[in-house]
N, C-alpha and C positions, 0 to 999 in steps of 0.2 A: 530566914534561911536563904542561902545563896543558890541561884539557879544551877550552877555547876556542881553543887554539893548534894542537892536533893530535888531533882526534877519531879514534877507531878506524875502520878500514875495515869497513863493514857494508853489506849490501844495502839497508837502509832507513835513513832519517834517524834519528839519535839526538838527538831534540829534546824528549823528554818525560821528566821526572825523576820517578822513584819511589824513595822511600827507606824504610828500616825500621830499627828498633833490634832486631828479632828475628833469629834465625838464618835465613839465606836459602839457604845453599849445601847443599841437601838432595837426596838421591836417594830414590826409592821402590823398595822391594823388591817386584817383581812377577814373576809367572809368565809367561815368554815366550810360552807357548802359550795362556794364558787370563788376561790381566792383570786383567780385571774381577773374577775370583774372589778377588783379594787386596785388594779395596776394599770398604768398608762405607759405603753411602749412608744418610744420615739426612735424611728430608724435613722434619723438625721444625726450625722457626726457633729462633734463640737467644731467650731469655726476653723481651728488650726490643725485638725486631725488629718493624717496622711497615711495611706497604706505603706508608704516607704518607711514609716517609723510607727508601727502599730502599737508598741508598748510605751508610748510617750507618757511621761509622768504628769502632764497637764491636760492632755487631750484624750478623747474617747470616741469610738466608732458609733455608739448608740447609747441610749439611757432608758431607764424605767423610773417613773415617778410613782410614789405611794405615800400614804399617810403613815407616819411613824411617831413613836415617843421614846424618850430616854428611859431606860430601866435602871433606876438608882441602885437596886439590890444586886446588879451584875457588875462585878468589879474584878480585882486582881487576886490571884491565888496567893494566900499567905503573905500579903504585903510585898510581893515580888513584882516583876514587870511581866509576868505570865498571866494571860487572861484565864479567869476561872471558867468552869463549865457554865453554859447558859442555863438560866432557870427553866424549869419545865414549862411546856406550853399547854394550854394558853396561860399567859401572864395575867394576873388579877390587877387590872387598873381600876381605880386610881391608887390602890395601896402600894404597888411596886413602881409606878411610873413617876418620873420626876419632871415631866413636862406634859403639856396638853398636846394632842395630836397636831402635827404640822406636816407640810409636804417635804419629803426628802427625795433626793435624786440618787439613784443607784447607777453606777457605771462599772464596766468590767475591771477586774483587778489588773493592775498594770497600766490602766488608763485613768489614774487619779491624780 
């Protein structure tokens, strides 16, 4: 199916395209009772970040590091380039995970 002929049913319009060449189907390993304890916040900007250009595509004002894994079962909607709905949480690892937990760095959208 082509996106312009049969878009997915979603509560909001799917009219803004975001793409990446990076791995996107990731889950975070968090403690259900204290999720923040599993996150490490760094208030330091990347070396080239400037408030003159806050939405630079290579620089960012801060970051968060967490443990994460790839979710193999989370892919594209009907072989399109539209991301399918995420699997229900919590995800059952190792059944659905395609990688061992590793450190991932999260940065604000627009600063990637």
